[in-house]
N, C-alpha and C positions, 0 to 999 in steps of 0.2 A: 503494500501499501503506498511504499515511501512517496512514490511516484506525484501524491499529493502533493506532498511539500516541493518538489521542484518546481512545481505551473504558479504556486499560490500562496505564498509565506513571505513577510516579511517579517524577521525577526528586531527590528525597533526603526523606529522613526515618529515620525507624529500622526494625529491623528486618524488624518486624511488619506495617511498609506494604507486602509484598508479594513477591513471588522476587527474589533479588538477578540483577541481570544484570552480569556479569564479563569483563572481555578480559581474556584470559589472552596476555602476551608471549612469542615466544621468541627467541631468538640463533640467527642462520645462519654468523653468520663470528667469532672472537675478538675480530675485529678493530673488533665493536662497540666492547668496553670503551674503547676509542678514542673512537670516532666518536660514540656517545650522550652525550656531555658535548655535544657539539658538538650537538648537536640532531636527529642523524639517523642511519640504521644500516641493517643488512639482518637487516629483521626476518619472524619468520614470526605471526601469530595466529589463533586460536580464541575465542567468544564462548561463555561458561559458561554456561547458564540448567536449573534443575530437577537441577541434580545432573549432567551430560555437557558436554564440551563438543564446538563443531562451528564445523568448518573446511572450504575450499574446498581441491580438486588438479584438479592436470591426468593424464588421460588420453585414449584416443586415439577415443572415442567419443561419438554424440550423444546420452548417459544423466547422469545429477545423477551430481554430482563434489562434491558436498557430504556429509561423514561426522563420523563422532560416535567423539573416545574420550572414554576418563578424563580429567578434569578436570588438567590440568600435565603429559601424560606425552603429549604429541603423540610418534610417531617421528623420529630423526632430527635433534631440532632441544635444544634446550641451552635450556627453561625460566629466565626474566630475572625476570618481576612479571606480578603482577596491579591489575589498575587495574578501581573501583566504575562504570559506567556510571549506575546506578539501578535502581529495580523497577518490576515489571508484577506488574498482576492477572491471570495466564493460566493459567488449569490448564494441565495435562500434555497433554490431549488437544488443546484449540485450539493449544497452542504449537507443537505435532506437526504441526498441519493449517498452520499459516504458515510451520513450517520444507521441506514438501512444495512449497508454493509456489516458496520461494526457489529450491529445487533447479529447478523448472524451469527457471529464468530462468538456472543458474549448471551452465550443461553442463562437462565435462571438456573435452571439444574445443576449449572458446573460452577455454581460461586461457590468459592474456596475462603476464606478466612486469613490462609497466608500464601495462597501461589494464583487468587484470582480473582481479589476484591475489588472493592469500586473504586479504591486508587491506582490500581493496573487497567482499569477501562482508561483511568482519565493519561494516564502518560502514556498508552498507546497512541488516545487521539492524541495529546497535544507534542506527540514524537511524530506520527503522520501528519499533520495542520501546518507546526513553524518549526522542522527537524529538534526540537526541544524535549528534554525529560522534563517532566516533573522537578520541585524541590527536594533531595533525597531524604528530608528529616518526615514528609510527611507520612510513607511508607516505610520508614524503619523498622519500625515492630515488627511489621509481617516478615522482612529482611532480617532479620534477628531473628526470628521463631522458625523460619527455614531451616537456619544451620545449627537450632540450640532446640530443636519440634521435641528431645528426645528428654527437655526438661517441662514442655506444656502440658498442660490438663491434655486428658483424651481428646477431648470437647471439642479443642481448637484442634487439630488435629486428623477430624472427620471431614466430609464433607456439611454444610452447612443446613443442607434440607432437613427440615421434619415436616411434620400435619401442621399446616396454617388454619384459620378459620378462612374463609370467599369472603371476599371484599371488592365489591364492584367499585373501580374507577377510571375504566377508560372514556375518553373524553368526549366519545362520538356514543356514549350508552350500553355500549354493549360487558358482558363482564369478563377482568382480566383474572389471570392469579394473583392472591395473594403474594406481598412482596415486602422482603427482609432486606437493607440497606445494611445491615453489618453485624451491630454490636449494639442490647438493650446500652442506656446509659447505666457503665459497671459503677456497682460500689466494692469494695475490698471485700464483704463477707459474701460475695454473690456471682462467682467466677462462672456460674452455669446461663449467665442470661447473655447470648453471644449473639443476642440479633434483634433487631427491633421491627415489630411489623408498620408499615406507615396505615395512617389512619386518618379516617376525617375530622377526630378531633387537633390532631397533631398541628392542623393548619399547615397551608400549599397545596395547590388542588396540582394530582400526580397524573401520569399517562402514560402508556409503554409506544414506545415505538416499535412498529414493524418491520420486521428484519425482508431483508431478499429472498424473493422465493426464486431459488435455485432448481 
């Protein structure tokens, strides 16, 4: 997919250089207030382009786990900061085609806390669009987890899928699979809460990106 970058990206420059590509980072736990200054933490991230934010979450079906929300309002998480990744010269229609291709790679039932989480998704999107990785600290804990997996609880080493209550939130009114976007905000004495179900009470309207039919 790196061909996208070669013809669309501008790494730096004024706003008229193209459409901004922005990484929105969220806290999953209040402990991030302390861990952040040590260069790591437990974060969710989404990519903001053309006025919408795109992320990746888990569900139990072999279909797109890529979803869109209003920027900086992803349900269940606490917005921390935004990071400019560059600019692209890509019309919305072409960008949506790019997202549909990404959605075909990021199915909800392939989500894994350590090897294929929301930050892996935003990193690949950024790399394809701008030629830049997201900052390393955003997903450093997952990287450390893959190296030291033998020290982690078993629940962190298994695929994230479990049976979740149905929740329809497709923007066109059709039912979609329930989705979890990573972790429940974590208490130090409850490491088993390893995912958060998006719900209507959490704020922010969520809809899935349909994948390319191959």
